[in-house]
N, CA, C and O of each residue as an XYZ file, in Angstrom:
248
protein
N     -31.745     30.004    -42.384
C     -31.562     28.649    -42.337
C     -31.635     28.126    -43.742
O     -32.657     28.410    -44.367
N     -30.837     27.503    -44.257
C     -31.175     26.674    -45.571
C     -32.265     25.663    -45.520
O     -32.613     24.996    -44.546
N     -32.767     25.657    -46.775
C     -33.889     24.477    -46.679
C     -33.480     23.080    -46.466
O     -34.101     22.210    -45.857
N     -32.090     22.978    -47.190
C     -31.355     21.624    -47.204
C     -29.883     21.742    -46.915
O     -29.249     22.713    -47.328
N     -29.357     20.840    -46.260
C     -27.888     20.842    -45.928
C     -27.202     19.571    -46.608
O     -27.833     18.516    -46.538
N     -26.096     19.573    -47.192
C     -25.368     18.661    -47.711
C     -24.371     17.946    -46.908
O     -23.260     18.455    -46.761
N     -24.689     16.699    -46.319
C     -23.653     15.997    -45.348
C     -22.940     14.876    -45.964
O     -22.275     14.087    -45.291
N     -23.089     14.782    -47.423
C     -22.352     13.720    -48.157
C     -20.930     13.666    -47.681
O     -20.455     12.533    -47.590
N     -20.068     14.802    -47.321
C     -18.709     14.736    -47.167
C     -18.456     14.623    -45.668
O     -17.295     14.537    -45.266
N     -19.560     14.619    -44.761
C     -19.341     14.566    -43.307
C     -18.753     13.269    -42.794
O     -18.979     12.164    -43.289
N     -17.920     13.530    -41.680
C     -17.287     12.534    -41.151
C     -17.966     12.141    -39.732
O     -17.945     12.988    -38.839
N     -18.570     10.870    -39.499
C     -19.291     10.770    -38.323
C     -17.934     10.435    -37.308
O     -16.893      9.827    -37.556
N     -18.410     11.093    -36.087
C     -17.221     10.989    -34.755
C     -16.103     11.716    -35.105
O     -15.078     11.309    -34.558
N     -15.960     12.731    -35.894
C     -14.731     13.539    -36.169
C     -14.122     14.064    -34.860
O     -12.903     14.002    -34.696
N     -14.958     14.596    -33.895
C     -14.547     15.236    -32.788
C     -14.746     14.460    -31.459
O     -14.427     14.894    -30.351
N     -15.327     13.228    -31.719
C     -15.634     12.253    -30.508
C     -14.346     11.905    -29.879
O     -13.416     11.434    -30.533
N     -14.281     12.176    -28.391
C     -12.889     11.781    -27.747
C     -13.688     10.664    -26.660
O     -14.424     11.214    -25.841
N     -13.625      9.588    -26.611
C     -13.917      8.690    -25.539
C     -13.509      8.809    -24.245
O     -14.250      8.505    -23.310
N     -12.392      9.225    -24.098
C     -11.608      9.248    -22.816
C     -11.746     10.856    -22.267
O     -11.426     11.242    -21.143
N     -12.190     11.511    -23.136
C     -12.179     12.997    -22.426
C     -13.164     13.410    -21.247
O     -14.192     12.738    -21.171
N     -13.020     14.220    -20.507
C     -13.779     14.669    -19.351
C     -14.237     15.984    -19.580
O     -13.612     16.803    -20.254
N     -15.429     16.218    -18.974
C     -16.108     17.572    -19.039
C     -15.774     18.422    -17.801
O     -15.973     17.899    -16.704
N     -15.345     19.531    -17.849
C     -15.194     20.125    -16.604
C     -16.288     21.437    -16.679
O     -16.224     22.329    -17.526
N     -17.218     21.351    -15.689
C     -18.213     22.355    -15.741
C     -17.745     23.660    -15.306
O     -17.216     23.792    -14.202
N     -17.919     24.711    -16.173
C     -17.570     25.885    -15.876
C     -18.425     26.511    -14.438
O     -19.616     26.247    -14.272
N     -17.859     27.123    -13.729
C     -18.635     27.774    -12.542
C     -18.529     29.343    -12.557
O     -17.474     29.955    -12.721
N     -19.620     29.842    -12.384
C     -19.869     31.390    -12.470
C     -20.231     31.836    -11.313
O     -21.308     31.521    -10.807
N     -19.194     32.793    -10.635
C     -19.529     33.169     -9.481
C     -19.891     34.752     -9.401
O     -19.375     35.602    -10.126
N     -20.802     34.988     -8.464
C     -21.271     36.527     -8.460
C     -19.909     37.379     -8.217
O     -18.864     36.988     -7.697
N     -20.174     38.446     -8.657
C     -19.161     39.539     -8.572
C     -18.432     39.791     -7.259
O     -17.219     39.978     -7.166
N     -19.290     39.775     -6.273
C     -18.814     40.211     -5.064
C     -18.052     38.858     -4.581
O     -16.918     38.882     -4.103
N     -18.757     37.770     -4.751
C     -17.925     36.342     -4.376
C     -16.575     36.243     -4.949
O     -15.587     35.954     -4.273
N     -16.550     36.538     -6.463
C     -15.095     36.488     -7.217
C     -14.190     37.525     -6.609
O     -13.028     37.182     -6.386
N     -14.521     38.590     -6.350
C     -13.634     39.549     -5.906
C     -12.970     39.261     -4.478
O     -11.817     39.558     -4.162
N     -13.972     38.592     -3.637
C     -13.627     38.114     -2.207
C     -12.535     37.050     -2.358
O     -11.454     37.226     -1.795
N     -12.797     35.810     -3.189
C     -11.987     34.731     -3.380
C     -10.518     35.320     -3.994
O      -9.410     34.995     -3.566
N     -10.795     36.303     -5.146
C      -9.479     36.827     -5.643
C      -8.497     37.359     -4.750
O      -7.317     37.016     -4.817
N      -9.035     38.373     -3.726
C      -8.363     39.019     -2.760
C      -7.912     37.893     -1.769
O      -6.708     37.840     -1.519
N      -8.570     37.185     -1.308
C      -8.056     36.073     -0.317
C      -6.953     35.225     -0.984
O      -5.941     34.899     -0.363
N      -7.163     34.900     -2.184
C      -5.983     34.026     -2.860
C      -4.732     34.770     -2.773
O      -3.673     34.349     -2.308
N      -5.020     36.195     -3.385
C      -3.754     37.014     -3.654
C      -3.105     37.172     -1.979
O      -1.906     36.981     -1.776
N      -3.916     37.484     -1.023
C      -3.326     37.493      0.233
C      -2.569     36.403      0.630
O      -1.543     36.574      1.289
N      -2.978     35.232      0.284
C      -2.373     33.872      0.774
C      -1.095     33.586     -0.157
O      -0.223     32.765      0.129
N      -1.112     34.433     -1.385
C      -0.315     33.994     -2.380
C      -0.290     32.657     -3.158
O       0.678     32.045     -3.610
N      -1.672     32.352     -3.198
C      -1.773     30.992     -3.952
C      -2.677     31.145     -5.231
O      -3.005     32.281     -5.571
N      -3.065     30.133     -5.902
C      -3.587     30.267     -7.313
C      -5.033     30.537     -6.796
O      -5.350     30.303     -5.630
N      -5.752     30.960     -7.575
C      -7.265     31.345     -7.399
C      -7.911     30.025     -7.296
O      -8.724     29.752     -6.414
N      -7.535     29.223     -8.206
C      -8.344     27.765     -8.260
C      -8.127     27.016     -7.235
O      -9.056     26.492     -6.621
N      -6.699     26.844     -6.864
C      -6.250     26.254     -5.568
C      -7.069     26.699     -4.292
O      -7.477     25.859     -3.491
N      -7.296     28.064     -4.131
C      -7.951     28.447     -3.096
C      -9.498     28.167     -3.062
O     -10.094     27.867     -2.028
N     -10.077     28.291     -4.272
C     -11.197     27.808     -4.209
C     -11.818     26.312     -4.020
O     -12.919     25.991     -3.572
N     -10.833     25.564     -4.470
C     -10.913     23.999     -4.348
C     -10.833     23.827     -2.687
O     -11.588     23.153     -1.987
N      -9.719     24.618     -2.274
C      -9.683     24.187     -0.729
C     -10.899     24.639      0.097
O     -11.289     23.982      1.062
N     -11.429     25.668     -0.269
C     -12.498     26.157      0.401
C     -13.559     25.179      0.239
O     -14.223     24.825      1.213
N     -13.769     24.705     -0.962
C     -14.941     23.730     -1.207
C     -14.545     22.252     -0.524
O     -15.425     21.502     -0.101
N     -13.371     21.979     -0.476
C     -13.035     20.660      0.353
C     -13.303     20.760      1.741
O     -13.854     19.848      2.357
N     -12.919     21.883      2.293
C     -13.191     22.117      3.613
C     -14.787     22.149      3.928
O     -15.148     21.831      5.061
N     -15.760     22.531      2.942
C     -17.090     22.484      3.055
C     -17.452     21.097      2.908
O     -18.389     20.698      3.599
N     -16.850     20.254      2.093
C     -17.263     18.900      1.873
C     -16.888     18.122      3.202
O     -17.717     17.347      3.680
N     -15.716     18.301      3.780
C     -15.398     17.723      5.237
C     -16.434     18.091      6.244
O     -16.737     17.270      7.109
N     -17.000     19.267      6.196
C     -17.952     19.578      7.208
C     -19.480     19.127      7.071
O     -20.384     19.203      7.903
N     -19.488     18.673      5.868
C     -21.055     18.201      5.496
C     -21.058     16.618      6.134
O     -22.069     15.921      6.052
């Protein structure tokens, strides 16, 4: 690490996007991921759609 950094040419807020949304990544255990991949393939639907449908059903049950 340098003792000093030169920020004289820096631009404040260069990457700030006020309307952007953060999508949190979800990390599944290996066996869970294999299960949902297999079930999604069996149903012929996208993995994301399958997982979202599972979670929506769980929300309805709660």
